Steps between C-alpha positions, in 0.01 A plus 500: 500500500804363319467166317865423572518184716630558849828339597481173699608668823195726472252222423565205730426658839655385824376141503402236249409133481730236349309191390533201273125447524417826323612358167336219305484332161137400566250742342234380745695660787525847348188620682628373835835672450335822384284506812803442724696777329212745538486425872876540541477845342210588730702382802768754414774289348678691227628208295479128446800296396440186298725238655683225323600526137208715389425673172340829409181324392440392860461866596209567265200388713641676806558829319161488330327453836669795671561868438833586663659174616848440358565145384851362458667169424724364773653371301484441127788264433734607224547133410129421466394809303730643237548874476300543180204320657529706817519826304196415289294407805607816680409718202155342468422542869641852511287606205185375670584608856776765508716499809331211679744215429856458628729251331691328779786292363739248650748227415323230703722207603720238337286220642188648340628597154673249273663773290641685802842643419698813586189657657634853538614522137171349386307760698703784348432365151131469582486864608681599180229324302223670699665836433502428128134399515402822675417373849576798728763443766280677754224241461707192574649370825766243583495235770847599615680342794874545452691826452554469124135438426389776737725739310348373176153565644609852589644576159259324267164466672264675738638309798508169679246244627721268709350179638577325829709775657543676833492863614878489507507400133249776431730760657792382285282497190385856565861615530583343164185617324509855630194703592295498179445137384212299641598243762216255567614190692273203554425389858323183611240539777371229732195616695581276794617603848606157629876475434503127435205511262625812323851369446372161386286664232793721403748212474261292292482787252868593519622149416469539122708818505781355709571267206566798268855642511396849387321541832739312726799687357320825567440396861870429539588841354267657753675343799313176554700179536479150359344390829224760452415343165521136613216283633216715375646829613592634842258701711720799421451454125129424523436804717697719258306410185151445644277736695304306762349560841223724626381797297746743660799274438402438138444871442839582651672241281341641185592854599862390558529457122366846435729650762790324325418675173216309331249715314249216487474156662344212304330279760456127447265313734626159613236289673573139408248500214585455134708773338220534245238584764350846554519571877249782483408507868871517589547784250220687676656447841840609372350817352339582834826473694685715245257779584 
């Protein structure tokens, strides 16, 4: 068997879990996270995506506890971690666990990064620095939303991991990326069939994102209106970016992304609990309905 790491599209499988709770700075939680990662692999998920501004070090306990699970950052902010630091962390993890870690990068948001400036140019410069440091283009991914960044993902990375998007955006992204790059959108799932309860949970979670222009501008590009974005989001918007309902409806919504061109869907459970929680029972239920 070849020791050459497989490309991301070959490693992540059809479905993964996106979670803020799977990363920690607390050494006492490493065992808990390792146990959760081992179960996710057993349940059939091909990848876990470390939500928020994560670093390569957060992947270590998850990779050490599993044998095939891919672990990626979604995302590692280019403002929080400089390219030299990212390259060194990648090299260390790659030496210990070849092919298991995916460096997901993004420009974050002006409200979250004091040094935010000319984000596209900064991302290009960051990739230049990673090239010089020897980080392979086919082991990094970009959180690309707009056309220019999707083209950059196509040309200088293994693909795109867009967040808070729709099947319609996925179809456009696939057209821009072409057939080969990985396209792995994130999708939020509410395991709730009551429309009022489901949409309330969704809107509570969506609120933070509706204050970030990178997302709202992308919604407007994709055909939503200012009224869709106002007052917590219209039913139309909520239903587009969340999968909720009975098992069949949730399954159909997830599959709509794959039918639109996604290779992999990164599923984020939204249940009203803390973002740092580990909804393990919900992950089990989700795995069962994916089949």
